[in-house]
C-alpha positions as CSV (number, residue, x, y, z in Angstrom):
1,M,74.7,-28.4,17.4
2,L,75.7,-32.1,17.4
3,N,73.7,-32.8,14.2
4,I,75.2,-29.9,12.2
5,N,78.9,-30.1,11.4
6,S,79.0,-28.1,8.2
7,F,77.4,-25.0,6.8
8,G,76.9,-23.9,3.2
9,I,77.0,-20.2,2.6
10,I,75.0,-19.3,-0.5
11,G,75.5,-15.8,-1.8
12,G,75.6,-12.6,0.1
13,D,78.1,-9.8,0.7
14,K,81.0,-9.3,3.0
15,R,78.9,-10.1,6.0
16,Q,78.5,-13.7,4.8
17,L,82.2,-14.0,4.2
18,F,83.0,-12.9,7.8
19,C,80.3,-15.2,9.1
20,A,81.8,-18.1,7.2
21,R,85.3,-17.2,8.4
22,S,84.1,-17.1,12.0
23,M,82.3,-20.4,11.7
24,A,85.4,-22.0,10.2
25,D,87.4,-20.7,13.1
26,D,84.9,-22.4,15.4
27,G,85.8,-25.7,13.8
28,Y,82.9,-26.2,11.4
29,G,83.2,-27.2,7.8
30,V,82.2,-24.2,5.7
31,F,81.5,-24.3,2.0
32,L,80.8,-21.1,-0.1
33,T,79.3,-20.4,-3.4
34,G,78.5,-17.1,-5.1
35,F,81.8,-15.4,-4.3
36,D,83.9,-16.0,-7.4
37,K,84.3,-12.2,-8.0
38,S,85.5,-11.4,-4.4
39,D,89.1,-10.2,-4.2
40,N,89.4,-11.3,-0.6
41,M,88.0,-14.7,0.5
42,L,89.5,-14.5,4.0
43,G,91.3,-17.8,3.4
44,L,88.2,-19.6,2.3
45,K,87.4,-21.2,-1.1
46,N,84.5,-20.6,-3.5
47,S,82.9,-23.8,-4.7
48,D,80.2,-24.6,-7.2
49,L,76.6,-24.9,-5.9
50,A,76.4,-28.7,-6.3
51,S,79.4,-29.2,-4.1
52,V,78.0,-26.9,-1.4
53,I,74.7,-28.7,-1.4
54,N,76.3,-32.1,-1.1
55,N,78.8,-31.2,1.6
56,S,76.6,-29.1,3.9
57,D,74.3,-30.1,6.8
58,A,72.7,-26.6,6.9
59,F,72.6,-23.5,4.7
60,I,72.8,-19.8,5.3
61,L,71.2,-17.4,2.8
62,P,71.9,-13.7,2.7
63,L,70.2,-10.6,4.1
64,P,68.1,-9.9,2.1
65,V,67.5,-13.2,0.4
66,S,66.9,-11.4,-2.9
67,K,66.7,-7.9,-4.3
68,D,64.9,-8.8,-7.6
69,G,62.6,-11.6,-6.5
70,S,64.2,-14.2,-8.9
71,N,67.9,-14.5,-7.8
72,I,69.7,-14.9,-4.5
73,F,71.4,-11.6,-3.5
74,S,75.0,-12.4,-4.6
75,P,76.9,-9.3,-5.6
76,F,80.2,-11.3,-5.8
77,S,78.8,-13.9,-8.1
78,E,79.7,-14.1,-11.8
79,S,76.4,-15.8,-12.7
80,P,73.0,-15.5,-11.0
81,I,71.9,-18.1,-8.4
82,K,68.2,-18.8,-9.3
83,I,65.9,-19.1,-6.3
84,S,63.7,-21.6,-8.2
85,H,66.7,-23.9,-8.8
86,L,68.0,-23.5,-5.3
87,I,64.6,-24.6,-3.9
88,K,64.7,-27.8,-6.0
89,V,68.3,-28.8,-5.0
90,I,68.0,-28.0,-1.3
91,G,64.6,-29.6,-0.7
92,N,62.9,-29.4,2.7
93,E,65.0,-31.6,5.0
94,K,68.1,-29.6,5.8
95,P,67.7,-26.4,7.8
96,V,68.0,-23.1,5.9
97,F,68.8,-19.9,7.8
98,C,67.9,-16.7,6.0
99,G,67.5,-13.0,6.6
100,I,64.5,-10.9,5.5
101,N,63.0,-12.1,2.3
102,G,63.5,-8.8,0.5
103,A,61.8,-9.0,-2.9
104,V,61.0,-12.7,-2.6
105,D,57.3,-13.7,-2.3
106,E,56.9,-15.6,1.0
107,N,55.2,-18.5,-0.7
108,T,58.1,-18.9,-3.1
109,I,60.5,-20.1,-0.4
110,S,58.1,-21.6,2.1
111,S,58.8,-25.1,0.9
112,M,62.3,-25.0,2.4
113,N,62.9,-25.7,6.1
114,L,63.4,-22.0,6.9
115,Y,64.6,-20.3,10.0
116,R,64.8,-16.5,9.9
117,Y,67.8,-15.2,11.8
118,S,66.8,-11.6,11.2
119,N,63.6,-12.1,13.2
120,C,65.6,-12.9,16.4
121,E,65.6,-10.4,19.2
122,D,69.3,-11.0,19.8
123,F,70.1,-10.2,16.2
124,S,68.2,-6.9,16.2
125,V,69.7,-5.8,19.5
126,A,73.3,-6.7,18.5
127,N,72.9,-4.8,15.2
128,A,71.9,-1.5,17.0
129,L,75.6,-0.6,17.7
130,P,77.0,-1.0,14.1
131,T,73.9,0.8,12.9
132,A,74.5,3.7,15.3
133,E,78.1,3.9,14.4
134,G,77.3,3.8,10.7
135,A,74.8,6.7,11.2
136,V,77.5,8.8,12.9
137,Q,79.9,8.0,10.1
138,I,77.4,9.3,7.5
139,A,76.8,12.4,9.6
140,M,80.6,13.1,9.8
141,K,80.9,12.7,6.0
142,E,77.8,14.8,5.0
143,Y,77.6,17.5,7.7
144,E,79.9,20.5,7.0
145,G,80.4,21.2,10.7
146,T,81.6,19.0,13.6
147,I,79.3,16.6,15.4
148,S,80.6,18.1,18.6
149,G,78.6,21.2,19.2
150,S,75.9,20.3,16.7
151,K,72.2,20.2,17.5
152,C,70.9,16.7,16.9
153,I,67.5,15.1,17.3
154,V,67.0,11.3,17.4
155,I,63.5,10.3,16.6
156,G,62.5,7.2,18.4
157,Y,63.9,5.5,21.5
158,G,63.9,1.8,20.5
159,R,67.0,-0.4,20.1
160,I,68.8,2.0,17.7
161,G,67.7,5.2,19.5
162,R,68.9,3.9,22.8
163,V,72.4,3.4,21.4
164,L,72.7,6.3,19.0
165,S,71.6,9.1,21.3
166,P,74.3,8.5,24.0
167,L,76.9,7.9,21.3
168,L,76.2,11.4,19.8
169,K,76.2,12.9,23.3
170,S,79.6,11.2,24.0
171,I,81.2,13.1,21.2
172,G,79.8,16.5,22.2
173,A,76.5,16.9,20.4
174,D,73.6,18.7,21.9
175,V,71.1,15.8,21.8
176,T,67.3,15.8,21.9
177,V,65.4,12.5,21.8
178,S,61.8,12.2,20.9
179,A,59.9,9.3,22.4
180,R,56.2,8.4,22.8
181,K,56.4,6.9,26.3
182,L,56.6,9.2,29.3
183,R,58.8,6.6,31.0
184,D,61.3,6.8,28.1
185,R,61.3,10.6,28.2
186,E,62.2,10.6,31.9
187,F,65.0,8.1,31.3
188,I,66.3,10.4,28.4
189,R,66.2,13.4,30.8
190,A,68.1,11.3,33.5
191,S,70.7,10.5,30.9
192,G,71.5,14.2,30.3
193,M,69.7,14.6,27.1
194,T,66.6,16.6,26.2
195,P,63.3,14.6,25.9
196,M,60.6,15.5,23.5
197,S,57.2,14.0,22.6
198,V,57.1,12.4,19.1
199,D,53.7,14.1,18.6
200,N,55.0,17.6,19.3
201,M,58.5,18.0,17.9
202,E,59.8,21.6,17.8
203,G,63.2,23.3,17.4
204,K,65.8,23.8,14.7
205,Y,68.4,21.0,14.3
206,D,71.6,20.5,12.3
207,L,71.1,16.7,12.1
208,V,67.9,14.7,12.3
209,F,68.2,10.9,12.8
210,N,65.0,9.0,12.3
211,T,64.5,5.4,13.6
212,V,60.7,5.2,13.4
213,P,59.4,3.1,10.5
214,A,56.4,5.3,9.9
215,V,56.1,8.8,8.3
216,V,56.8,11.0,11.3
217,L,58.6,13.6,9.3
218,D,55.8,15.1,7.2
219,S,55.9,18.5,5.6
220,H,54.8,20.3,8.8
221,T,57.3,18.6,11.1
222,L,60.1,19.0,8.6
223,A,59.4,22.8,8.4
224,R,59.5,23.0,12.3
225,I,62.7,21.0,12.9
226,A,64.7,20.5,9.7
227,P,64.6,23.4,7.3
228,D,68.4,23.6,7.3
229,A,69.2,20.1,8.5
230,I,70.5,16.8,7.1
231,V,68.0,14.0,7.7
232,I,69.4,10.5,8.1
233,D,66.6,8.0,7.9
234,L,67.6,4.7,9.5
235,A,64.1,3.2,9.4
236,S,63.3,0.3,7.2
237,L,61.4,1.0,4.0
238,P,59.3,2.9,3.2
239,G,61.1,5.0,5.9
240,G,59.9,7.8,8.1
241,V,60.2,10.8,5.8
242,D,57.8,12.4,3.3
243,D,60.4,12.4,0.5
244,S,58.3,14.6,-1.8
245,A,57.9,17.2,0.9
246,A,61.6,17.1,1.7
247,E,62.5,17.5,-2.0
248,R,60.1,20.4,-2.3
249,M,61.7,22.1,0.7
250,S,65.3,21.3,-0.5
251,I,66.0,19.2,2.6
252,K,68.7,16.6,2.1
253,V,67.5,13.1,3.1
254,I,69.8,10.1,3.3
255,H,68.1,6.7,3.5
256,A,70.7,4.7,5.3
257,L,69.7,1.0,5.0
258,S,71.7,-2.1,5.9
259,L,74.3,0.0,7.8
260,P,75.8,-2.9,9.7
261,G,76.8,-4.6,6.4
262,K,78.3,-1.4,5.0
263,A,79.9,0.1,8.1
264,A,81.0,-3.0,10.0
265,P,80.7,-6.2,7.9
266,K,83.0,-8.2,10.2
267,T,80.9,-7.4,13.2
268,A,77.7,-7.9,11.2
269,G,78.9,-11.3,10.0
270,I,79.6,-12.5,13.5
271,I,76.1,-11.3,14.6
272,I,74.6,-13.5,11.9
273,K,76.7,-16.4,13.1
274,N,75.6,-16.0,16.7
275,A,71.9,-15.7,15.7
276,V,72.2,-18.9,13.7
277,Y,73.9,-20.7,16.6
278,N,71.1,-19.5,19.0
279,I,68.4,-20.8,16.7
280,I,70.1,-24.1,16.5
281,K,70.3,-24.3,20.2
282,E,66.8,-23.2,20.9
283,E,65.3,-25.5,18.2
284,E,67.6,-28.4,19.1
285,L,68.6,-28.9,15.5
């Protein structure tokens, strides 16, 4: 990272603030814009966009880049940060690290020298823990019983499922995990949980956690496993639940997106920082 001595953080939520604070603690120059409404700058200073552009060797955009397709996602900004203007003033020479594009057309930002930290495997794996903890936090708030002793099913045994299922088990839940691969189901069994095929889910549960980004919870499956359950959908949009069927059956569905930023913004910010550092090292920037 010899060629990058300063970072410009442009927009974002608390994750970007904690990312900036951690980078400053590592000895880098950090310049922020889009945080003039924040009541806690963590000892950092908000600057105007021109100062950030002039003083930074690289830039970090938020996750997502935008929610409306025209402006940078910046909930703490008094005025919008136009994406079209940002592209003009940054140019294509300095590296720009960003999360998923969100509502932004890929072609709109392709002229910048982009590196997507949210595409990195280390980023996804690291975010599994705060996502799982956030899901348990939602369950504790929404479910009228205790998690201990409840019947839970975790649908999917990917990064999040592998962390969430033992976390639920550790606090006393009766945990079933559905997975497609026989190898995964045997590992689930060996871990003291009940395995089940994704294609043949049965049983009545108090809490249903979905991690699969495809509609696995259609009307028939909901009727079999979740008539009296709370469904917490952790999958990226459009999610894994037939919402119209769930509404018709009066099943409560909570779409829990961006949980790391909501449940653990400090940890999520450090995860962004580490992903950026890894890209810089791998790309020899």
